[in-house]
N, C-alpha and C positions, 0 to 999 in steps of 0.2 A: 660554571655550567651554563650552556646556552638555553634558549627557549625550547620548550617541547615542540616537536614537529611530528604530526600525525599524517601518515599516508592512508588515504581512504580509497577503498577498492569496491565500487558498487557493481552489482549485476546490471547488465545493460538492457534494462526494460523500464518503461514509463513508471510503473507502479513501485519500482525500487529507487529510481533516481530521485524522485520528488522528496520522499522523507529523508533519504540519506543526504541529499544536498541541504535540506533544511537543518538537519542535525549538525552538519559541518559548519553551517553559518552560526549556529549557537555556540559551537566550540570556538570559532574564530572570535566571536564577541568577548570571549573570556581569555583572550590573549594567547591562544594556541595557534601555532602556524599549521596550516592545512595544505596538503597537496592531494588533489583528486585525480585518479587515473581512470580514463575512459578510452574506448576504442576510437580510432580516427573518425568514424562515422558520427559519433556522438560529441566528440571533443569540441568541434567548432561551434556547434549550437550552444553548448554550455558556456563557452568563452564569451560569446556575444551577450548571453543573458546575464552573466555575472558582471560584465562591464558596467551594467546599470546600477549595481549595488556599490556605489562609490565609497560608502562608509567602511566596508569590510573587504573590498576587492583586493586590497594590498595584502591582506592576511591569508587569502586563498589563492593558490596557484593550481593550474590545471596542466596535466601532461597527458600525452597519448601513448598508447602501447599497442603494438600490432595484435596482441591477443591476450586480453585480461583473464581468459579462462585457462591459460597455459602457465603452470607454476614456474617453468624454466624462463619464460619471458619476463615474468614478474621478478624473478631473482636477478636477472640481468639488469632490469630497470633500477631496482633498489641499489644494487652494487654501483651502478653508474652514478646515481644521485649522491650516494655517500662518498664515493671517490672524488666527485666534482666538488663537494662541499669541503673536503679536507684540504683541497688545494686553492680554495677561494680566499678572498680577502675579507669575507664577512666576519671572520673571527676577530678582526680588529675592533668590531663594534660589540664584542662579547656575545655574538649570536652564532650558533652553528645550525647548518641546514641538514645535518644528519638526521635520518629517520629514527625517532625514539619510540614510536608506537605505530602499529598497523591496525586499522579498523576495517574489518571485512564484512561484506554482505554474507549472510549465512550460506547463500547459494554459491559462494566462491570460497567456502571454508577450508578447502584443502590447502589454501595458502597459509593456514596456520602452521603447517609443517615447514614451509619456507621461512616463516618468521622464527620458528624455534631453531632451525638450522643456522640462521644468521644472527641469533642472539638478540632478537628484537621482541619486545613485549607486544601482545596482540589481543584484540577484543573483537567480538562479533556484534553485528546489528541485524535484526530480522525485520523484514517488512511485512510479515504475516502476523496473525494473532498469536498470542502465547499458546492458545489451545492447539492451533495447527502445529506449532513447534513441538508441542508435547508428543504428537504422533510420530515425529521424527526422532526426538531424543529418547523416546520409549520404544524405538523400533526393535531393538534386540529382545526386549521383554515380550513384545507382541509375537515375535518369532518363537521364542521359548515357550510361550503359552499356547502355541498352535493356532493363533488367530491368523497369522500370515505364514505362508510357506517360505522356504529358503530361497525360492525364486521370485518372491514378492507376491505370489498369488494368494489372495485372502479367501478365507471361508466366508460364504455369504451369510452375514449375521450383523446384528447391532452390537456395538461395544460401548462401554462407558468407562472412561479413564478415571472418573471420580463421581461420587453421588451428586456433586454440585455442578457437574459439567454435562451438557446435553448428550444423549446417546448419539452415536455416529454409525452410519451405514458404511460397512467396509468397502462397498462399491464406490464410495466417494473419497477414499484415500487418495493422496496427491498424485500417485503414479498410475492410477487405474483409469480406464476408459480413454486412453490416449488413442491416436490415430491407428496404430498398429501394435501388435504384440511386441515387436522389436522396440518400439518407443517405450512401452511399459517396462520392459526389461532394463533399458538404459536409465529410465527415470528412477526405478527402484534402486539400482546400483548407485545412482547419484545421491539418493536419500540416505543410503547406508554410509557413504563417504561423509555427508554432512553430519550424521549422527555421531560418527567416530570423532570427527574434528571438534565437535562441541566439548569434548572431554579435555581438550588442550587449552581451554581458556576459563577464566573465572567470571567473564563478563559476556552475557548474551543479552544485549540491550533490545528492548521491545517497544515499538511504537504503539503502546497501549497504556492502560492505567490499572492500578490494583482494584479500583472500583468496578471495572468492567469484567475482569477475569480473576477474582481472588483465588479460586480453587486451582487454576492453572499455575499461578505464581507460587502458591503454597506447595504444589507437587514438585516443583523444580526451582529451588531458591537461587540457582545460578542465573535464571532469567530475571531481568531487571526492567520494570516499566519506567520509561522516560517520556511517554507521550502525554497528550497528542502533539505530534510534530507538524504544526501548521504555520504558514507564513504569517497569518493574521495574529497569531500569538506573539510574534516578534515585531509586529507592525512593519513588516517588510514585504518585498515582492517575491513571488513564487519563481524559483529557479530550478530548471531541470525538465521543463515541459518540452517534449519532443514534437508536439503537435502545434500547428498554428491556430491560436485561439481567435474566436470571433467575439470580440468584446462589445460589438454593437448590441448584443442581446441584453446587456445591462441597461441600456436606454429603453429598450422594449419593456424590460421588467419594471422600470420606473413608472410606466404608464398603466400598470396593472394594480388591482386592488390588493390590499394587505391579505396575506395568506390565501391567495386565490389560485396560484399557478401550480400545475403538476409539472415537475421537472423529471424528464426521462433521459437516462444515460446509462449505457451498459459497458462502460470502460473501453479499454484500448484493444481488447482481444475477442470479446464475445461476438458471435455471429448468429444470424437467424435467416431463415428462408423467406421467400415471397409470401407464403401462406401465413407464417407467424407475424410477419410485418403487417399484413393486412388486418390481422386480428388486433394487434397493438393499435393500429391507426383507427379502426372502427370503434374500439373502446374509448379512445380519446375523443373521437367525434361525439359519441353517445354521452360522454360525461358532461357535456355542455360547460366545461371549464376551460380557461386559457391554459395552454401548455407550451413548454419549451422542450424540444426533443433534439437530442444529439444523435445524428446519423452519420457515422464516419464515412469518408469517401470510399474506402475499400468495401463497405457494406452497401452504400448507395449504388455503386457501380454494378452490383449484381442484382439490383432490383429493377422492376419494370418502370422505365422512365415515365411512361404515360400515366401509370397509376399514381406514382409519386407526385407528379405535377398536378394531376386531377385532385388529389387529396389536399395538396397545398392551396389550390384555387378554391376548393370548397370551404376550407377553414378560414381563409382570408387573414385578418389580423388577430383572430382568436388564437391561432397557433403559430409558432415560429420553429422552423427546422433549421439547424445549423450543423456544421461539420465537426466542430469542437468548441467546448465552452471553457471559460475561466472558472472552473467548477467551485473552487473555494469561495470566490466572490459571489457566484450565483447562489450558493447555499446560505451565505450570509444575508442575502437580500430579503427584506421583509415581505415581499410579495409571494415567496415560495410557501406552498401549503404542504407538499409532500415530495418525496423522491422515489420514483419508480426505478429501481437499481438492480444491477447484477450482484451487488453485495460484496464487491472486492473490498479488501480491508481498508485501503485509503478512502474509498467512497463512504464506507461505513463510519469511519472515524470522523470524516468531514461532516457527515450528516448529524451525528450525535453531538459534535462540538457546537452545532448551531441549533440544536433542539428541533430537528426536522424529522418527522415520522417517515417510515420507509414501507414501500410495497416491494416485495422481494421476488426477483427472478434470477436465482443463482444459475450460473452457466457451467462452472467446473471448479476443480481444486478446492481451496479452502472456503469458497463462497457458500457452500452448503452449511458448513459449521457456523459461519457468520450469520446466515439467515436463521438458523436455529436459535442463536443467542438473541437476535433481534425480536423474534416472535415469541419464544418460550421463556427466556430468562429476563431480558430487559423489558419486554412487552411494549416496544416502541414501533411495532410494525406488524404486517400481515404477509403471509405467503400463500402458495398454491400447493395442492397435492400434485407435485411435479413428477413427470416421467419423461426421460430423454426422448422417447418415441412419440409423445403426445403433444399436440398443439394446445396451448392455453387459449381458450376462446374469448371473444370480445365480451360476452356476457359475464364470464368469470372475472375478467379484469375489471369491468365496469362495476360489478357488485362489490368487489374487494375495495375498490377506490371509494365507493359510497360508504362502506363500513368504516374504512380508515379515517375518512374525513368527516364522517357523521358522528363520531364519538370523541369526547374530550379527553378520554383516558390516555390515548396514544400520544397526543400532544403534551399532556401533562407529564407523562413519564419521560418523554424526550427532553422537556425543559428541565426536569429534575436531574437527568443525566448530564445535561449541558452544564449545569452549575457544578456538579461533582468533577467533571473534567476540567473546568476552569480552575477550580480549587486545587486540583492535583499539580498544576504547573505554577501556581502562585508560591511566593516564598513561604517555606514551611510545609508545602504540600508534598505528597509522597513522590511524585515524579520529579519535582524540583529538587528534593533532597537527594534522590538517586542520581540525578544529573550532576549535582555539585560533588557528590562522592566520586563520580567518574572523572570529573575535571581534576579533582585533587590527586587521584590515582595517576592520571596522565602527567601531571606536573611533578609528581614525586620523584 
């Protein structure tokens, strides 16, 4: 029998590629052959990044597909790869390139049916929290209970999936408050497909730990924590970043005092208008602390150039604004005092893994749940009484920053979680054991 060969199919978005690429590299280090499928637009960027990982690049191959969202295209690709391996000479070395397992991003989970049709084992990996996945896996029950209509429209109410899970506002469910009603309808149908597809696998791998979300994992034993998936835990480089990083900020951080810098970054999708930008800027100015602020080019292009330049001139060397940061390295830096974040799951996991308290400005989707955990369950951060139509003022932000940085309890709680997360991936830890069980399943 040849070596196991896993075909990995990630959703084509920054927040999904990073943890899935990281997980793929962990699998490769355990002797599993990996082929990762991306669209052409992503493929070349990943190829160049992976080439720098000399120790494992031979175990990971990358292929492109015209449309990873189309099951028929994926079926053609798998058939082509398997047919090619049958006629290759690789079997002379006792190795077969045939796909033995498919690892799917949950947002591409309908490919579970492709795997079943082709007689290939399959598993899922989610890049959201386990709690967010619960809202998807419990979708049918929420409909049966009348919380959500058959068209996806929710009753305006707070729901609680478990006594140990924070209450959720139904207006923050993943498919609500998109640009148009048509988008919400499409997103709800999408969520229904994902919910049904999770029934076809015994593995829903989560970039989380049992310490963070015990109630969520208890509610659905099929969900399996294998996180945190960070390059620093592997002592390797980050692969899968679609943005050009400005690593010069690390030298700037070297010049700052320990635990002095406010790091501000709102992910790859969040946007804000000129008014909110000015409130953010003035709050940072009033804080009298050094800050590192990531303002993406697509956001900066919509802002008043004169205001942005004037703000930068006023701040001088006290503040640094860049277009994209090597975030995992930034959050590891000893000069970072706190993280003003949109609370995307990757950002949340990265902050917790480094013992960094958070100031929460959730923008959409699962970020509201994550912020609730940060503030109410883990008690490692603070948030705002946020309304989509209301601007958060400079005074509110400044006061929250002072409260967050003026109390030792948030930092202490963050450091406690940091240790628990590190223990989870050490030999004998919960995430480590789950990962090794999965490796054994793939190799069986």
